[in-house]
ROSE-4610 file (N, C-alpha, C; in Angstrom, 1 decimal, always signed):
// ROSE-4610
residu = [X/X/X/X/X/X/X/X/X/X/X/X/X/X/X/X/X/X/X/X/X/X/X/X/X/X/X/X/X/X/X/X/X/X/X/X/X/X/X/X/X/X/X/X/X/X/X/X/X/X/X/X/X/X/X/X/X/X/X/X/X/X/X/X/X/X/X/X/X/X/X/X/X/X/X/X/X/X/X/X/X/X/X/X/X/X/X/X/X/X/X/X/X/X/X/X/X/X/X/X/X/X/X/X/X/X/X/X/X/X/X/X/X/X/X/X/X/X/X/X/X/X/X/X/X/X/X/X/X/X/X/X/X/X/X/X/X/X/X/X/X/X/X/X/X/X/X/X/X/X/X/X/X/X/X/X/X/X/X/X/X/X/X/X/X/X/X/X/X/X/X/X/X/X/X/X/X/X/X/X/X/X/X/X/X/X/X/X/X/X/X/X/X/X/X/X/X/X/X/X/X/X/X/X/X/X/X/X/X/X/X/X/X/X/X/X/X/X/X/X/X/X/X/X/X/X/X/X/X/X/X/X/X/X/X/X/X/X/X/X/X/X/X/X/X/X/X/X/X/X/X/X/X/X/X/X/X/X/X/X/X/X/X/X/X/X/X/X/X/X/X/X/X/X/X/X/X/X/X]
num = [1/1/1/2/2/2/3/3/3/4/4/4/5/5/5/6/6/6/7/7/7/8/8/8/9/9/9/10/10/10/11/11/11/12/12/12/13/13/13/14/14/14/15/15/15/16/16/16/17/17/17/18/18/18/19/19/19/20/20/20/21/21/21/22/22/22/23/23/23/24/24/24/25/25/25/26/26/26/27/27/27/28/28/28/29/29/29/30/30/30/31/31/31/32/32/32/33/33/33/34/34/34/35/35/35/36/36/36/37/37/37/38/38/38/39/39/39/40/40/40/41/41/41/42/42/42/43/43/43/44/44/44/45/45/45/46/46/46/47/47/47/48/48/48/49/49/49/50/50/50/51/51/51/52/52/52/53/53/53/54/54/54/55/55/55/56/56/56/57/57/57/58/58/58/59/59/59/60/60/60/61/61/61/62/62/62/63/63/63/64/64/64/65/65/65/66/66/66/67/67/67/68/68/68/69/69/69/70/70/70/71/71/71/72/72/72/73/73/73/74/74/74/75/75/75/76/76/76/77/77/77/78/78/78/79/79/79/80/80/80/81/81/81/82/82/82/83/83/83/84/84/84/85/85/85/86/86/86/87/87/87/88/88/88/89/89/89/90/90/90/91/91/91/92/92/92/93/93/93]
x = [+30.3/+29.2/+28.3/+27.8/+26.9/+25.5/+24.8/+23.4/+22.6/+21.4/+20.5/+19.7/+19.9/+19.2/+19.6/+18.7/+19.1/+19.8/+19.8/+20.5/+21.7/+22.8/+24.0/+23.9/+24.1/+23.9/+25.1/+26.3/+27.4/+28.1/+27.5/+28.0/+29.4/+30.4/+31.7/+32.1/+31.1/+31.4/+30.2/+30.3/+29.1/+27.9/+28.1/+26.9/+27.0/+26.0/+26.0/+25.8/+26.4/+26.2/+24.9/+24.4/+23.1/+23.0/+24.1/+24.2/+24.0/+24.7/+24.6/+23.2/+22.6/+21.2/+20.3/+20.4/+19.5/+19.7/+20.9/+21.2/+20.6/+20.8/+20.2/+18.7/+18.1/+16.6/+16.1/+16.8/+16.4/+16.5/+17.6/+17.8/+16.6/+16.3/+15.2/+13.9/+13.6/+12.3/+12.2/+13.3/+13.3/+13.0/+13.8/+13.7/+12.3/+11.6/+10.3/+9.2/+9.5/+8.4/+7.6/+8.2/+7.4/+7.4/+7.8/+7.7/+6.3/+5.3/+3.9/+3.4/+4.2/+3.8/+4.5/+5.4/+6.3/+5.8/+5.8/+5.4/+6.7/+7.2/+8.3/+7.8/+8.7/+8.4/+7.1/+6.9/+5.9/+6.5/+5.8/+6.3/+5.1/+5.3/+4.3/+4.2/+3.1/+2.9/+2.1/+1.6/+0.8/+0.8/+1.0/+0.9/+0.3/-0.9/-1.5/-2.0/-1.6/-2.0/-3.4/-4.3/-5.7/-5.8/-6.1/-6.2/-7.4/-8.5/-9.8/-9.6/-8.9/-8.7/-7.4/-6.5/-5.1/-4.4/-4.6/-4.0/-3.4/-2.5/-1.9/-2.8/-3.2/-3.8/-2.8/-2.5/-1.5/-2.1/-1.4/-1.6/-0.3/-0.5/+0.7/+0.6/+1.7/+1.7/+2.5/+1.8/+2.5/+3.2/+4.5/+5.2/+5.3/+5.4/+5.6/+4.3/+3.2/+2.0/+1.2/+0.8/+0.1/-1.3/-1.8/-3.2/-3.2/-2.1/-2.0/-1.8/-2.8/-2.7/-3.7/-3.1/-4.0/-4.0/-5.0/-5.0/-5.0/-4.4/-4.3/-4.4/-4.7/-4.8/-3.9/-3.0/-2.0/-1.8/-1.4/-1.1/+0.3/+1.2/+2.6/+3.1/+3.8/+4.3/+5.8/+6.6/+8.1/+8.6/+9.1/+9.7/+11.1/+11.4/+12.7/+13.2/+12.9/+13.3/+14.7/+15.4/+16.8/+17.0/+17.3/+17.6/+18.8/+19.7/+21.0/+20.8/+19.7/+19.4/+19.2/+18.7/+18.3/+19.2/+20.5/+21.4/+21.6/+21.5/+21.7/+23.0/+23.9/+25.2/+25.1/+25.6/+25.6/+26.7/+26.4/+27.4/+28.3/+29.6/+30.6/+31.3/+31.2/+31.8/+33.2]
y = [+0.0/+0.8/+0.5/+1.5/+1.3/+1.1/+0.2/+0.0/-0.5/+0.0/-0.5/-1.7/-2.1/-3.3/-4.6/-5.5/-6.8/-7.7/-7.2/-8.0/-7.2/-7.8/-7.1/-6.8/-5.6/-5.2/-5.6/-5.8/-6.2/-5.1/-3.9/-2.7/-2.4/-2.1/-1.9/-0.4/+0.5/+1.9/+2.7/+4.0/+4.8/+4.7/+4.5/+4.4/+3.0/+2.2/+0.8/+0.9/+0.0/-0.2/-0.9/-0.8/-1.4/-2.9/-3.6/-5.0/-5.3/-4.5/-4.7/-4.4/-3.4/-3.0/-4.1/-4.6/-5.7/-7.0/-7.4/-8.5/-8.4/-7.2/-6.9/-7.0/-6.4/-6.4/-7.8/-8.7/-10.1/-10.8/-10.5/-11.2/-10.8/-9.5/-9.0/-9.6/-9.6/-10.1/-11.6/-12.4/-13.8/-14.0/-13.2/-13.4/-13.1/-12.1/-11.6/-12.1/-13.0/-13.5/-12.4/-11.4/-10.3/-10.1/-11.1/-11.1/-10.9/-11.4/-11.3/-9.9/-9.0/-7.6/-6.7/-7.3/-6.5/-6.6/-5.4/-5.4/-5.0/-5.9/-5.6/-5.1/-4.3/-3.6/-2.8/-2.1/-1.2/+0.1/+1.2/+2.5/+3.2/+3.9/+4.7/+6.0/+6.3/+7.6/+8.6/+8.2/+9.0/+8.4/+9.3/+8.8/+10.0/+9.8/+10.8/+10.3/+11.0/+10.7/+11.2/+10.4/+10.8/+10.7/+11.9/+12.0/+11.2/+11.2/+10.6/+9.1/+8.4/+7.0/+6.6/+7.6/+7.4/+6.3/+6.4/+5.5/+6.3/+5.6/+6.2/+5.7/+6.5/+6.2/+6.2/+5.1/+5.0/+4.8/+5.3/+5.0/+4.4/+3.2/+2.4/+2.0/+2.3/+2.0/+0.7/-0.2/-1.4/-1.3/-1.5/-1.3/+0.1/+0.3/+1.7/+2.3/+1.6/+2.1/+2.9/+4.1/+4.9/+4.4/+3.6/+3.0/+1.9/+1.4/+0.3/+0.9/+1.6/+2.2/+1.4/+1.0/+0.4/+1.3/+1.2/+2.0/+1.0/+1.5/+0.7/+1.6/+1.1/+1.8/+1.0/+1.7/+1.0/+1.8/+1.0/+1.6/+2.2/+1.5/+1.9/+2.1/+3.2/+3.5/+3.8/+3.0/+3.1/+3.6/+4.8/+5.3/+4.8/+3.9/+3.3/+3.7/+4.9/+5.3/+5.6/+6.0/+6.3/+7.7/+8.7/+10.0/+10.2/+9.3/+9.4/+9.0/+8.3/+7.9/+9.1/+10.2/+11.4/+12.6/+12.3/+13.4/+14.4/+15.7/+16.7/+17.5/+17.5/+18.2/+19.6/+20.6/+21.9/+22.1/+22.9/+23.2/+24.3/+24.1/+25.0/+25.6/+26.9/+27.4/+28.0]
z = [-8.3/-8.4/-7.2/-6.5/-5.4/-5.8/-5.3/-5.6/-4.4/-4.3/-3.2/-3.6/-4.9/-5.4/-4.8/-4.5/-4.0/-5.0/-6.3/-7.3/-7.8/-7.8/-8.3/-9.8/-10.2/-11.6/-12.5/-11.9/-12.6/-13.4/-13.3/-14.1/-13.5/-14.5/-14.0/-14.2/-14.4/-14.5/-14.0/-14.0/-13.5/-14.4/-15.7/-16.6/-17.2/-17.0/-17.6/-19.1/-19.8/-21.2/-21.4/-22.6/-22.9/-22.7/-23.0/-22.7/-21.3/-20.4/-19.0/-18.4/-19.0/-18.5/-18.9/-20.2/-20.6/-19.8/-19.5/-18.7/-17.3/-16.7/-15.4/-15.4/-16.4/-16.5/-16.6/-17.4/-17.6/-16.2/-15.5/-14.2/-13.2/-13.2/-12.3/-12.7/-14.0/-14.5/-14.2/-14.3/-14.0/-12.5/-11.7/-10.2/-9.7/-10.2/-9.7/-10.6/-11.6/-12.5/-13.1/-13.6/-14.1/-15.6/-16.4/-17.8/-18.3/-17.5/-17.9/-17.9/-17.3/-17.2/-18.2/-19.0/-19.9/-21.3/-22.0/-23.4/-24.2/-25.0/-25.9/-27.2/-27.8/-29.1/-29.0/-27.9/-27.7/-27.2/-27.3/-26.7/-26.1/-25.0/-24.4/-25.1/-25.6/-26.4/-25.5/-24.4/-23.5/-22.1/-21.1/-19.7/-18.9/-18.3/-17.6/-16.2/-15.1/-13.8/-13.5/-13.0/-12.7/-11.2/-10.6/-9.1/-8.6/-9.3/-8.9/-8.6/-9.6/-9.5/-8.9/-8.7/-8.2/-9.1/-10.4/-11.4/-12.6/-13.2/-14.5/-15.6/-16.6/-17.8/-18.9/-19.6/-20.6/-21.9/-22.9/-24.3/-24.8/-25.4/-25.7/-27.2/-27.9/-29.4/-29.6/-30.3/-30.7/-32.1/-32.1/-33.4/-33.8/-35.1/-35.6/-36.1/-36.2/-36.8/-35.8/-36.0/-35.1/-34.9/-35.8/-35.6/-34.5/-34.2/-33.2/-31.8/-31.3/-29.9/-29.0/-27.9/-26.9/-25.6/-24.8/-23.6/-22.4/-21.3/-20.1/-18.9/-17.8/-16.5/-15.5/-14.9/-14.0/-12.7/-11.7/-10.4/-10.4/-11.1/-11.1/-12.5/-12.8/-14.1/-14.0/-14.5/-14.4/-15.8/-15.8/-17.1/-17.1/-18.0/-18.2/-19.6/-20.1/-21.4/-21.5/-20.5/-20.5/-21.0/-20.1/-20.5/-21.3/-21.2/-22.0/-23.4/-23.7/-25.1/-26.0/-25.5/-26.3/-25.9/-25.7/-25.3/-26.4/-26.1/-27.1/-26.7/-27.6/-27.3/-28.0/-27.3/-27.8/-28.8/-29.9/-30.9/-30.3/-30.5/-30.0/-31.3/-31.5/-32.7/-32.4]
């Protein structure tokens, strides 16, 4: 698999399995000391670009409770939700 990344992903097919993605992300986070910027067991429920400040305004939910929403403002927002996670197959009759 071709990659422009400085770290070999180790993926042995066109689409990496979740275990391969997880191992790759841990390797990258370790190399760049970025665990301090990662929130586990959270999901982004809102992301809005603001031209005036040139920043993303995020609403982040901790766990499953809707009352646990925090807000943050960031320069870089990387959507790593995975489009293949929500694949919808058409019914064929």
